[in-house]
ROSE-4610 file (N, C-alpha, C; in Angstrom, 1 decimal, always signed):
// ROSE-4610
residu = [M/M/M/S/S/S/D/D/D/H/H/H/Y/Y/Y/N/N/N/A/A/A/F/F/F/E/E/E/I/I/I/S/S/S/P/P/P/V/V/V/P/P/P/A/A/A/P/P/P/G/G/G/P/P/P/D/D/D/A/A/A/V/V/V/P/P/P/P/P/P/E/E/E/P/P/P/F/F/F/R/R/R/G/G/G/I/I/I/Y/Y/Y/G/G/G/M/M/M/P/P/P/A/A/A/F/F/F/V/V/V/T/T/T/I/I/I/P/P/P/T/T/T/G/G/G/D/D/D/L/L/L/A/A/A/A/A/A/S/S/S/V/V/V/E/E/E/F/F/F/W/W/W/T/T/T/R/R/R/G/G/G/L/L/L/G/G/G/F/F/F/I/I/I/E/E/E/L/L/L/F/F/F/S/S/S/I/I/I/P/P/P/G/G/G/S/S/S/V/V/V/V/V/V/H/H/H/L/L/L/R/R/R/R/R/R/W/W/W/A/A/A/F/F/F/Q/Q/Q/D/D/D/V/V/V/L/L/L/L/L/L/V/V/V/P/P/P/T/T/T/A/A/A/S/S/S/V/V/V/P/P/P/E/E/E/R/R/R/A/A/A/P/P/P/A/A/A/M/M/M/S/S/S/V/V/V/T/T/T/F/F/F/A/A/A/C/C/C/V/V/V/L/L/L/S/S/S/Q/Q/Q/I/I/I/D/D/D/S/S/S/L/L/L/V/V/V/E/E/E/A/A/A/C/C/C/R/R/R/A/A/A/L/L/L/R/R/R/P/P/P/D/D/D/S/S/S/V/V/V/D/D/D/G/G/G/P/P/P/R/R/R/D/D/D/T/T/T/P/P/P/W/W/W/T/T/T/T/T/T/R/R/R/D/D/D/V/V/V/E/E/E/V/V/V/I/I/I/T/T/T/P/P/P/E/E/E/N/N/N/A/A/A/R/R/R/I/I/I/V/V/V/F/F/F/T/T/T/A/A/A/A/A/A/R/R/R/P/P/P/V/V/V/D/D/D/P/P/P/D/D/D/S/S/S/Q/Q/Q/E/E/E/A/A/A/R/R/R/D/D/D/L/L/L/A/A/A/A/A/A/V/V/V/G/G/G/I/I/I/T/T/T/P/P/P/P/P/P/G/G/G/V/V/V/G/G/G/R/R/R/G/G/G/D/D/D/N/N/N/E/E/E/E/E/E/H/H/H/A/A/A]
num = [1/1/1/2/2/2/3/3/3/4/4/4/5/5/5/6/6/6/7/7/7/8/8/8/9/9/9/10/10/10/11/11/11/12/12/12/13/13/13/14/14/14/15/15/15/16/16/16/17/17/17/18/18/18/19/19/19/20/20/20/21/21/21/22/22/22/23/23/23/24/24/24/25/25/25/26/26/26/27/27/27/28/28/28/29/29/29/30/30/30/31/31/31/32/32/32/33/33/33/34/34/34/35/35/35/36/36/36/37/37/37/38/38/38/39/39/39/40/40/40/41/41/41/42/42/42/43/43/43/44/44/44/45/45/45/46/46/46/47/47/47/48/48/48/49/49/49/50/50/50/51/51/51/52/52/52/53/53/53/54/54/54/55/55/55/56/56/56/57/57/57/58/58/58/59/59/59/60/60/60/61/61/61/62/62/62/63/63/63/64/64/64/65/65/65/66/66/66/67/67/67/68/68/68/69/69/69/70/70/70/71/71/71/72/72/72/73/73/73/74/74/74/75/75/75/76/76/76/77/77/77/78/78/78/79/79/79/80/80/80/81/81/81/82/82/82/83/83/83/84/84/84/85/85/85/86/86/86/87/87/87/88/88/88/89/89/89/90/90/90/91/91/91/92/92/92/93/93/93/94/94/94/95/95/95/96/96/96/97/97/97/98/98/98/99/99/99/100/100/100/101/101/101/102/102/102/103/103/103/104/104/104/105/105/105/106/106/106/107/107/107/108/108/108/109/109/109/110/110/110/111/111/111/112/112/112/113/113/113/114/114/114/115/115/115/116/116/116/117/117/117/118/118/118/119/119/119/120/120/120/121/121/121/122/122/122/123/123/123/124/124/124/125/125/125/126/126/126/127/127/127/128/128/128/129/129/129/130/130/130/131/131/131/132/132/132/133/133/133/134/134/134/135/135/135/136/136/136/137/137/137/138/138/138/139/139/139/140/140/140/141/141/141/142/142/142/143/143/143/144/144/144/145/145/145/146/146/146/147/147/147/148/148/148/149/149/149/150/150/150/151/151/151/152/152/152/153/153/153/154/154/154/155/155/155/156/156/156/157/157/157/158/158/158/159/159/159/160/160/160/161/161/161/162/162/162/163/163/163/164/164/164/165/165/165/166/166/166/167/167/167/168/168/168/169/169/169/170/170/170/171/171/171/172/172/172/173/173/173/174/174/174/175/175/175/176/176/176/177/177/177/178/178/178]
x = [+13.6/+13.0/+13.7/+14.0/+14.8/+13.8/+14.1/+13.4/+13.7/+14.6/+15.1/+14.7/+14.6/+14.3/+15.1/+15.3/+15.9/+15.0/+15.4/+14.6/+15.2/+16.1/+16.7/+15.7/+14.6/+13.6/+13.1/+13.2/+12.8/+13.9/+15.1/+16.2/+16.4/+16.7/+17.0/+18.5/+19.3/+20.7/+20.9/+21.5/+21.7/+22.8/+22.9/+23.9/+25.3/+26.3/+27.6/+28.2/+29.0/+29.7/+30.1/+31.1/+31.6/+30.5/+29.6/+28.5/+27.2/+27.2/+26.0/+25.4/+24.1/+23.4/+22.7/+22.9/+22.1/+20.7/+19.8/+18.4/+18.2/+17.2/+16.8/+16.4/+16.6/+16.0/+14.6/+14.2/+12.8/+12.0/+10.9/+10.1/+8.8/+8.5/+7.3/+7.3/+6.1/+5.9/+5.7/+6.4/+6.2/+6.4/+6.0/+6.4/+7.9/+8.7/+10.1/+10.5/+11.1/+11.5/+12.7/+13.5/+14.6/+14.9/+15.4/+15.9/+16.9/+17.6/+18.6/+18.1/+18.2/+17.9/+19.2/+19.4/+20.7/+20.4/+20.8/+20.6/+21.6/+21.2/+22.1/+21.9/+22.9/+22.9/+22.6/+22.7/+22.5/+21.8/+20.4/+19.6/+19.9/+20.0/+20.3/+21.6/+22.7/+24.0/+24.0/+23.3/+23.2/+22.5/+21.4/+20.6/+21.5/+22.2/+23.1/+24.1/+24.8/+25.8/+25.2/+24.1/+23.5/+23.0/+22.5/+21.9/+23.0/+23.8/+24.9/+26.1/+26.4/+27.6/+27.3/+26.3/+26.0/+24.9/+24.2/+23.3/+21.9/+21.6/+20.2/+19.3/+18.0/+17.0/+16.2/+15.6/+14.8/+13.4/+12.9/+11.6/+10.5/+10.7/+9.8/+10.4/+9.8/+10.3/+9.1/+9.3/+8.4/+9.2/+9.1/+10.0/+10.3/+11.6/+12.0/+11.9/+11.4/+11.2/+12.0/+11.9/+12.5/+12.6/+13.7/+13.9/+14.1/+13.2/+13.3/+14.1/+15.2/+16.1/+16.0/+16.3/+16.3/+17.2/+17.8/+18.5/+17.6/+18.1/+17.3/+16.2/+15.3/+14.3/+15.0/+14.5/+15.0/+16.3/+16.7/+17.9/+17.3/+16.8/+16.1/+16.9/+17.0/+17.6/+16.7/+16.5/+15.8/+16.8/+16.8/+17.7/+16.7/+17.2/+16.4/+17.2/+16.6/+17.4/+17.8/+18.9/+19.4/+20.2/+20.4/+21.2/+22.7/+23.2/+24.6/+24.8/+25.9/+26.3/+27.6/+27.9/+29.2/+30.4/+31.4/+32.6/+33.4/+33.2/+33.9/+32.9/+33.2/+32.4/+32.5/+31.4/+31.5/+32.2/+32.5/+33.1/+32.1/+30.8/+29.7/+29.5/+29.2/+28.9/+27.6/+27.1/+25.9/+26.4/+26.0/+26.5/+25.4/+25.6/+24.6/+25.3/+24.5/+24.9/+25.0/+25.9/+26.0/+26.6/+26.9/+27.5/+28.9/+29.8/+31.2/+31.2/+30.4/+30.4/+30.1/+29.5/+29.2/+30.3/+31.2/+32.3/+33.1/+33.7/+34.5/+33.8/+32.6/+31.8/+31.4/+31.1/+30.7/+31.9/+33.0/+34.3/+34.5/+34.5/+34.7/+33.7/+32.4/+31.4/+31.5/+31.8/+32.0/+33.3/+34.3/+35.6/+35.4/+34.6/+34.3/+33.5/+32.7/+31.9/+32.6/+33.4/+34.1/+35.4/+36.5/+37.7/+38.2/+38.1/+38.6/+37.5/+36.5/+35.3/+35.5/+36.4/+36.4/+37.7/+37.5/+38.6/+38.3/+39.3/+39.1/+39.0/+38.6/+38.1/+39.2/+38.7/+39.6/+38.8/+39.6/+39.0/+39.1/+38.1/+38.0/+38.3/+38.7/+38.9/+37.5/+36.4/+35.1/+34.5/+35.3/+35.0/+34.1/+34.3/+33.6/+34.6/+34.2/+35.0/+34.2/+34.9/+34.2/+34.8/+34.0/+34.4/+33.7/+34.5/+33.9/+33.8/+32.7/+32.5/+32.0/+32.6/+32.2/+31.4/+30.1/+29.2/+29.3/+28.6/+28.7/+28.2/+27.4/+26.9/+27.8/+28.9/+29.9/+29.3/+28.5/+28.0/+29.0/+29.3/+30.2/+29.4/+29.5/+28.7/+29.6/+29.3/+30.1/+29.3/+29.8/+29.2/+30.0/+29.3/+29.9/+29.4/+30.3/+29.9/+30.6/+29.8/+30.3/+31.2/+32.3/+33.3/+33.2/+33.3/+33.3/+34.6/+34.5/+35.6/+35.9/+37.2/+37.6/+37.6/+36.8/+36.8/+38.1/+39.1/+40.4/+41.4/+41.0/+42.0/+42.3/+43.3/+43.7/+42.6/+42.0/+40.9/+39.7/+39.4/+38.3/+38.7/+40.0/+40.5/+40.5/+40.8/+40.8/+39.3/+38.4/+37.0/+36.5/+36.9/+36.5/+37.1/+38.2/+38.9/+38.0/+37.2/+36.3/+34.9/+34.7/+33.4/+32.5/+33.0/+32.2/+32.6/+31.6/+31.9/+30.9/+31.3/+30.4/+29.3/+28.1/+27.1/+27.7/+27.3/+27.8/+29.2/+29.8/+31.1/+30.9/+31.4/+31.4/+29.9/+29.5/+28.1/+27.1/+27.4/+26.5/+25.8/+25.0/+24.2/+24.4/+25.5/+25.9/+24.8/+24.2/+23.1/+23.5/+24.8/+25.2/+25.2/+25.1/+25.1/+23.7/+22.8/+21.4/+20.7]
y = [+35.3/+34.9/+33.7/+33.7/+32.6/+31.6/+30.3/+29.3/+29.2/+30.1/+30.1/+31.4/+31.3/+32.6/+32.5/+33.7/+33.8/+33.3/+32.2/+31.6/+31.7/+32.6/+32.7/+33.0/+33.5/+33.8/+32.5/+31.4/+30.1/+29.4/+29.9/+29.3/+29.9/+29.0/+29.6/+30.0/+29.8/+30.1/+31.6/+32.3/+33.8/+34.1/+35.3/+35.8/+35.6/+35.2/+35.0/+36.3/+36.1/+37.2/+36.9/+37.6/+37.3/+37.6/+38.4/+38.8/+38.1/+37.0/+36.3/+35.7/+35.8/+35.3/+34.0/+32.9/+31.7/+31.8/+31.2/+31.2/+30.3/+30.5/+29.6/+28.3/+27.2/+25.9/+26.1/+25.4/+25.5/+24.4/+24.8/+23.8/+23.5/+24.1/+23.8/+22.5/+22.0/+20.7/+21.1/+20.4/+20.6/+19.3/+19.2/+18.1/+18.2/+17.2/+17.3/+17.0/+18.0/+17.7/+16.7/+16.6/+15.6/+15.5/+14.4/+14.2/+13.0/+12.9/+11.8/+10.9/+9.6/+8.5/+7.9/+7.9/+7.3/+6.2/+5.0/+3.9/+4.0/+3.7/+3.8/+2.6/+2.1/+1.0/+1.5/+2.8/+3.4/+4.8/+4.7/+5.9/+7.0/+6.7/+7.8/+8.5/+7.7/+8.3/+9.1/+8.6/+9.4/+10.7/+10.7/+11.9/+12.9/+12.4/+13.3/+14.0/+13.2/+13.8/+14.7/+14.4/+15.2/+16.5/+16.5/+17.7/+18.5/+17.9/+18.7/+19.0/+18.1/+18.4/+19.1/+18.7/+19.2/+20.3/+20.5/+21.7/+21.4/+20.1/+19.8/+19.8/+20.0/+19.8/+18.5/+18.0/+16.8/+17.4/+17.2/+17.7/+16.9/+15.5/+14.6/+13.2/+12.3/+10.9/+10.0/+8.8/+7.7/+6.6/+6.5/+5.6/+4.3/+4.0/+2.7/+2.6/+3.7/+3.6/+4.7/+5.9/+7.0/+8.3/+9.0/+10.3/+11.3/+12.3/+13.3/+14.5/+14.8/+15.9/+17.0/+18.2/+19.3/+20.4/+21.1/+22.4/+23.5/+24.0/+25.0/+24.3/+25.0/+24.5/+23.7/+22.5/+21.6/+20.9/+20.9/+20.2/+19.2/+18.1/+17.1/+15.8/+15.1/+13.8/+12.9/+11.7/+10.7/+9.7/+9.5/+8.5/+7.3/+6.1/+4.9/+3.8/+3.0/+1.9/+0.8/+0.2/-0.9/-1.8/-3.0/-4.0/-3.7/-3.1/-2.8/-1.6/-1.0/+0.1/-0.3/+0.4/+0.1/+0.3/-0.4/-0.2/+1.0/+1.5/+2.7/+3.6/+4.9/+5.8/+5.6/+5.7/+5.6/+6.8/+6.7/+7.8/+8.9/+8.5/+9.5/+10.3/+11.6/+12.5/+13.2/+13.7/+14.6/+16.0/+17.0/+18.4/+19.3/+20.0/+21.0/+22.4/+23.4/+24.7/+25.2/+26.1/+26.8/+28.2/+28.9/+30.2/+30.2/+31.1/+31.1/+31.1/+31.8/+31.9/+30.6/+29.7/+28.4/+27.3/+27.5/+26.5/+26.2/+27.2/+26.9/+26.2/+26.7/+26.1/+24.7/+24.4/+23.0/+22.1/+22.5/+21.7/+21.4/+22.5/+22.3/+21.3/+21.5/+20.6/+19.2/+19.0/+17.6/+16.9/+17.7/+17.1/+16.9/+17.6/+17.4/+16.1/+15.7/+14.5/+13.3/+13.5/+12.4/+13.1/+13.0/+13.7/+13.5/+12.3/+12.1/+12.2/+12.9/+12.9/+14.0/+14.9/+16.1/+16.2/+16.5/+16.8/+18.2/+19.1/+20.5/+21.4/+22.6/+23.1/+23.4/+23.5/+23.9/+24.8/+25.7/+26.5/+25.9/+26.0/+25.4/+26.5/+26.0/+27.0/+27.6/+27.0/+27.5/+28.4/+28.9/+30.0/+29.5/+28.3/+27.9/+27.5/+27.4/+26.8/+25.6/+24.4/+23.2/+22.4/+21.7/+20.8/+19.5/+18.4/+17.1/+16.4/+15.8/+15.1/+13.7/+12.7/+11.3/+11.1/+10.8/+10.7/+9.3/+9.1/+7.7/+6.6/+6.9/+5.9/+5.7/+6.4/+6.4/+7.0/+8.0/+8.8/+10.0/+10.3/+11.4/+12.6/+13.6/+14.8/+16.0/+16.9/+18.0/+19.3/+20.2/+21.5/+22.5/+23.3/+24.2/+25.6/+26.6/+28.0/+28.8/+29.7/+30.5/+31.6/+31.8/+32.8/+34.0/+35.2/+36.3/+36.3/+36.8/+36.9/+38.3/+38.7/+40.0/+39.9/+40.8/+40.7/+41.0/+41.6/+41.8/+40.8/+39.7/+38.7/+37.6/+36.9/+35.8/+34.7/+34.5/+33.6/+34.0/+35.2/+35.7/+35.6/+35.8/+35.6/+34.2/+33.3/+31.8/+31.4/+31.9/+31.6/+32.1/+33.4/+34.0/+33.2/+32.6/+31.9/+30.6/+30.1/+29.0/+29.5/+30.8/+31.3/+31.7/+31.7/+32.1/+33.5/+34.4/+35.7/+36.0/+36.8/+37.1/+38.1/+38.2/+39.1/+40.5/+41.3/+42.7/+42.9/+41.8/+41.8/+41.2/+41.8/+41.3/+41.1/+39.9/+39.6/+40.0/+40.0/+40.5/+39.4/+38.6/+37.6/+36.2/+36.0/+34.6/+34.1/+34.9/+34.4/+33.3/+33.2/+32.1/+30.8/+30.8/+29.6/+29.2/+30.1/+29.8/+28.8]
z = [-79.8/-78.5/-78.0/-76.8/-76.1/-75.5/-75.5/-74.8/-73.3/-72.9/-71.5/-70.8/-69.5/-68.8/-67.5/-66.9/-65.6/-64.5/-63.9/-62.9/-61.5/-61.3/-60.0/-58.9/-59.2/-58.1/-57.4/-58.1/-57.4/-56.6/-56.7/-56.1/-54.7/-53.7/-52.4/-52.2/-53.3/-53.2/-53.4/-52.4/-52.5/-53.5/-54.0/-54.9/-54.2/-55.0/-54.4/-53.8/-52.8/-52.2/-50.8/-50.3/-48.9/-47.8/-48.1/-47.2/-47.4/-48.3/-48.6/-47.4/-47.2/-46.0/-46.4/-45.7/-46.1/-45.7/-46.5/-46.0/-44.8/-44.1/-43.0/-43.5/-42.7/-43.2/-43.5/-44.6/-45.1/-44.5/-43.8/-43.1/-43.8/-44.9/-45.7/-46.3/-46.7/-47.4/-48.8/-49.7/-51.2/-51.9/-53.1/-54.0/-54.3/-53.8/-54.0/-55.4/-56.2/-57.5/-57.6/-56.6/-56.5/-55.0/-54.6/-53.2/-53.2/-52.1/-52.0/-50.9/-51.2/-50.2/-49.8/-48.5/-48.0/-47.0/-47.3/-46.3/-45.2/-44.0/-42.8/-41.9/-41.3/-40.3/-38.9/-38.7/-37.4/-37.6/-37.6/-37.9/-36.9/-35.6/-34.6/-34.9/-35.1/-35.3/-36.6/-37.6/-38.9/-38.7/-38.0/-37.8/-37.0/-36.0/-35.2/-36.1/-37.0/-37.9/-38.9/-39.5/-40.5/-39.9/-38.7/-38.1/-37.4/-36.6/-35.8/-36.7/-37.6/-38.5/-39.7/-40.5/-41.8/-41.8/-40.6/-40.5/-41.1/-41.2/-41.7/-40.5/-40.7/-39.7/-39.9/-38.8/-39.0/-39.3/-40.5/-40.9/-40.3/-40.5/-39.8/-39.9/-39.1/-39.2/-39.0/-39.5/-39.3/-38.6/-37.3/-36.5/-37.2/-37.3/-37.9/-39.4/-40.1/-41.5/-42.3/-41.8/-42.6/-41.7/-41.9/-41.3/-42.5/-42.6/-43.7/-43.1/-43.7/-43.3/-44.4/-44.0/-45.0/-44.5/-45.4/-45.1/-45.8/-46.9/-47.7/-48.5/-49.1/-50.0/-51.0/-51.4/-52.4/-52.0/-50.7/-50.3/-49.3/-49.8/-49.0/-49.1/-47.9/-47.7/-46.9/-47.4/-46.6/-46.1/-44.8/-44.2/-44.0/-44.5/-44.3/-43.7/-42.8/-42.2/-43.2/-43.0/-43.7/-42.9/-43.3/-42.5/-42.5/-43.7/-43.8/-44.8/-44.6/-45.5/-46.2/-47.3/-48.0/-47.1/-47.3/-46.5/-46.9/-48.1/-48.6/-49.3/-49.3/-50.0/-51.5/-52.2/-53.7/-54.3/-55.6/-56.3/-56.5/-56.6/-56.8/-55.6/-55.8/-54.7/-54.9/-53.8/-53.9/-53.3/-54.1/-53.7/-53.3/-52.2/-51.7/-51.7/-52.1/-52.1/-50.7/-50.4/-49.1/-49.4/-48.4/-48.6/-47.9/-48.3/-47.8/-46.3/-45.6/-44.2/-43.5/-44.2/-43.6/-43.6/-44.5/-44.8/-43.5/-42.9/-41.7/-40.6/-40.3/-39.2/-39.5/-40.8/-41.2/-41.0/-41.5/-41.3/-39.8/-39.0/-37.6/-36.9/-37.2/-36.7/-37.1/-38.4/-38.8/-38.2/-38.2/-37.6/-36.1/-35.4/-34.0/-33.8/-34.7/-34.6/-35.2/-36.3/-37.0/-37.5/-36.8/-37.1/-38.5/-39.1/-40.5/-41.6/-41.3/-42.2/-43.3/-43.1/-44.0/-44.9/-46.1/-47.1/-47.6/-47.4/-47.8/-46.6/-46.9/-48.1/-49.1/-50.4/-51.5/-52.5/-53.1/-54.1/-55.5/-56.3/-57.6/-58.7/-59.9/-61.0/-61.4/-61.1/-61.5/-60.4/-59.5/-58.5/-57.4/-56.9/-55.7/-54.6/-53.4/-52.3/-51.9/-52.0/-51.8/-50.6/-49.9/-48.8/-49.0/-48.9/-49.1/-47.7/-47.5/-46.2/-46.5/-45.7/-45.8/-44.5/-44.7/-43.6/-43.0/-41.8/-41.2/-42.1/-43.0/-44.0/-45.2/-45.2/-46.3/-47.5/-47.3/-48.5/-48.7/-49.9/-50.2/-50.5/-49.6/-49.6/-49.8/-50.8/-51.1/-50.8/-50.1/-49.9/-50.7/-51.5/-52.4/-52.2/-52.1/-51.9/-53.1/-53.7/-54.8/-54.2/-54.9/-54.5/-55.4/-54.9/-55.9/-56.7/-57.9/-58.8/-59.2/-59.1/-59.5/-61.1/-61.8/-63.2/-63.9/-63.2/-63.7/-63.4/-62.7/-62.3/-63.4/-63.1/-64.0/-64.0/-62.9/-62.8/-63.7/-63.8/-64.7/-66.1/-66.4/-67.8/-68.2/-67.3/-67.6/-67.8/-67.1/-67.3/-68.6/-68.9/-70.2/-71.4/-71.2/-72.3/-72.7/-71.8/-72.1/-72.3/-72.4/-72.8/-71.6/-70.4/-69.2/-68.7/-68.8/-68.3/-67.2/-66.2/-65.1/-65.6/-65.0/-65.4/-65.4/-66.4/-66.5/-67.1/-67.6/-68.2/-69.6/-70.6/-71.9/-72.4/-72.6/-73.1/-72.1/-70.8/-69.8/-69.1/-69.8/-69.1/-69.6/-70.3/-70.7/-71.7/-72.5/-73.3/-74.2/-74.6/-75.4/-74.7/-73.4/-72.6/-72.1/-72.4/-71.9/-72.8]
């Protein structure tokens, strides 16, 4: 008996694939299991970038205190006012899941608002397409979308060499990794 179980039913992230459809922004109220708090020197400019560039919605705000932003369920960001922000983005980043069809429009929207804010997109060896965005607050935000993998490709063989196999191939459900 395993101490682990398949919990994909609680995740808003759709199965990977070129036709994956992103969920709508989640507007419900829940106890947030994790969230990001980002200090900003210009709350209005930050809200504009996060909503128009990164695709978040303004869930609610308390004027002068906090703006609660959200995309999918469990992708929560609190913008809070501060007197100053760091001059440079830290090495640390925060990553949000998205789907492949969102990458190009996200890059375009962010570059329209802040031309030098985007690095990528780039494909990773772990089968994602990632784009890094530096926000007006100098936060390093990464959006990552799963890419489908051809089980007969070199990429799949490279992953198998480190013990990662896609569902339905080899061990089937990666039980050794659970």
